[in-house]
C-alpha positions in Angstrom: 157.7 108.4 232.9 158.9 105.3 234.7 155.9 103.2 233.5 156.7 104.0 229.8 160.3 102.9 230.4 159.3 99.7 232.0 157.0 98.5 229.2 158.6 99.9 226.0 162.0 99.7 224.3 164.1 102.8 224.8 164.9 102.9 221.1 161.2 102.9 220.1 159.1 106.0 220.5 156.1 105.8 222.8 152.9 107.8 222.8 153.2 110.2 225.7 149.7 110.6 227.2 147.9 110.4 230.5 144.7 108.5 231.1 142.6 109.7 234.1 140.3 107.0 235.3 137.3 108.5 237.2 134.7 105.8 236.9 134.6 102.0 236.5 131.3 100.3 235.5 129.3 103.3 236.6 131.1 103.5 240.0 133.1 106.7 240.7 136.8 106.1 241.5 139.3 108.5 243.0 143.1 108.6 242.8 144.6 109.3 246.2 147.9 111.2 246.4 149.8 113.3 248.9 150.2 115.8 246.0 146.8 117.6 245.9 147.3 118.4 242.2 147.2 114.7 241.4 143.9 113.9 243.2 141.2 113.4 240.6 137.6 114.6 240.8 135.7 111.3 240.6 132.6 110.3 238.5 131.1 111.4 235.2 130.9 115.2 235.0 129.4 117.9 232.7 131.5 121.0 232.1 129.9 124.5 231.7 131.4 127.8 230.9 129.8 130.7 232.8 129.9 134.2 231.3 129.5 137.5 233.1 127.8 140.7 232.3 130.7 142.0 230.2 130.5 139.0 228.0 133.8 137.4 229.1 134.0 133.9 230.5 134.2 134.0 234.3 135.0 130.4 235.0 134.3 126.8 234.0 132.1 124.7 236.3 132.2 120.9 236.7 128.9 119.4 237.7 128.1 115.8 238.4 126.3 114.2 235.4 123.4 113.1 237.6 122.9 116.4 239.4 119.3 117.6 238.9 119.9 121.4 238.5 122.6 122.5 236.0 123.6 126.2 236.0 121.1 128.5 234.2 121.4 132.0 232.8 120.4 134.5 235.5 120.4 131.7 238.2 122.7 132.0 241.2 125.2 129.1 241.5 127.7 128.4 244.2 131.1 127.6 242.7 133.6 125.8 244.9 137.4 125.3 244.6 137.6 121.5 244.3 140.0 121.1 247.3 140.1 124.3 249.3 136.9 124.6 251.4 137.2 128.3 252.0 137.5 129.2 248.3 134.1 129.7 246.9 132.1 132.3 244.9 128.5 132.8 244.0 128.0 133.5 240.3 125.0 134.7 238.4 125.9 133.9 234.8 124.5 136.0 232.0 125.2 133.1 229.6 125.9 129.4 230.2 127.6 127.1 227.5 127.9 123.4 227.8 131.5 122.6 226.8 131.4 118.8 226.0 129.4 116.7 223.7 129.9 112.9 223.4 130.7 112.0 219.8 132.1 108.6 220.4 130.8 106.4 223.2 133.2 103.5 222.7 130.4 100.9 222.6 129.3 101.1 218.9 132.6 102.0 217.4 131.2 104.9 215.4 130.6 108.6 216.1 127.2 109.4 217.5 126.8 112.5 215.4 128.4 114.4 212.5 131.8 115.8 213.3 132.7 119.4 212.5 135.0 120.0 209.6 138.6 121.2 210.0 137.5 124.7 209.0 134.6 124.7 211.6 137.0 123.5 214.3 139.6 126.2 213.4 136.9 128.9 213.5 135.7 127.6 216.9 139.2 127.7 218.4 139.8 131.2 216.9 136.5 132.4 218.5 137.5 130.9 221.9 140.8 132.8 221.8 139.1 136.0 220.7 136.7 135.7 223.7 139.4 135.2 226.2 140.1 138.0 228.6 143.2 139.9 227.5 144.9 139.5 230.9 144.9 135.7 230.4 146.7 136.0 227.1 149.6 138.3 228.2 153.0 136.7 228.4 154.1 138.3 231.7 152.1 137.5 234.8 149.0 136.1 232.9 145.7 136.0 234.7 144.5 132.6 236.1 141.4 131.0 234.6 139.3 129.3 237.3 137.7 125.9 237.1 135.3 125.2 239.9 132.9 122.5 241.0 129.3 122.6 242.1 128.4 122.3 245.8 127.1 118.7 245.3 130.3 117.7 243.4 132.4 119.2 246.1 130.6 117.3 248.9 130.7 114.1 246.9 134.5 114.4 246.2 135.3 115.0 249.8 133.0 112.2 251.1 134.6 109.7 248.7 138.1 111.0 249.5 137.5 110.5 253.2 136.0 107.0 252.8 138.8 105.8 250.5 141.7 107.3 252.5 143.3 104.7 254.8 143.3 105.6 258.4 146.7 105.1 260.0 146.7 103.3 263.4 149.2 104.2 266.0 149.8 102.3 269.3 
């Protein structure tokens, strides 16, 4: 992008990556944009995969790290589209899997736990592909996998979004 071209030499390769800042010193931050796809969901979150009765993943759910009631098997949970208020669904998951474990906190400079081997990682990825609904793997018109947020995360996102968005003044 333009930033890469400003700070690197054109003849030298640059690492192409994106860093999404969602928190600074424990304070949630939000990126404001006219392009809704570029607005970030602020704060530390925990991701869960919710499975239905047929055993397939239904959706992934982002929950604020400090929220007191994470999703549970057999418990009803309201899942919201992060930005469209009318899009929501109640899910009663038959299985709930936490998707993220911190292995490097950046403070101590060493992993917090034993890392899986290449073979274990390969097997995990293969298992994930094998447990993906077939309609999502087709090449023509694939199904869309949903990522939702909890009710509390939805309300927090929109409150912060409103408080950080400048109010234009007209005279």
